[in-house]
Phi, psi and omega in degrees: 000124178285122177248127190297321190275007179264152174282139180275138176236130179246124176250136183237129170220135184266011185252142175254016173279148186271353180273174170059233184305319185296317179298314176299322182296318176292322178292325175289316180301318181297328179276345178259352193288351174282334178258340190223153168275109180262130179240142183243130172254097184217160175292160180289132178202132180295331182290343180269359185298330180288339182261336193251145171251133185305331183286342183237025177244125174245114183281131176233168179291153174276137174058015176201157181236112179269172175298321178291331175291319176299315179299323179291324181287328176290000000 
């Protein structure tokens, strides 16, 4: 649930792998979500469904960043 008085944080990863940096990103987001609105800019992947709420997921291309992806993130 988006709360208006919280600061928004956007975390971006162009990898759709569940290990390494992406897993750390989700762990950090889970620990900060009580104080901040956390948004994720990541490629679509069924492995991420446990971590994502559609209201906080911005789908971007995998392993590249296109002009359309930049517009989605803005």
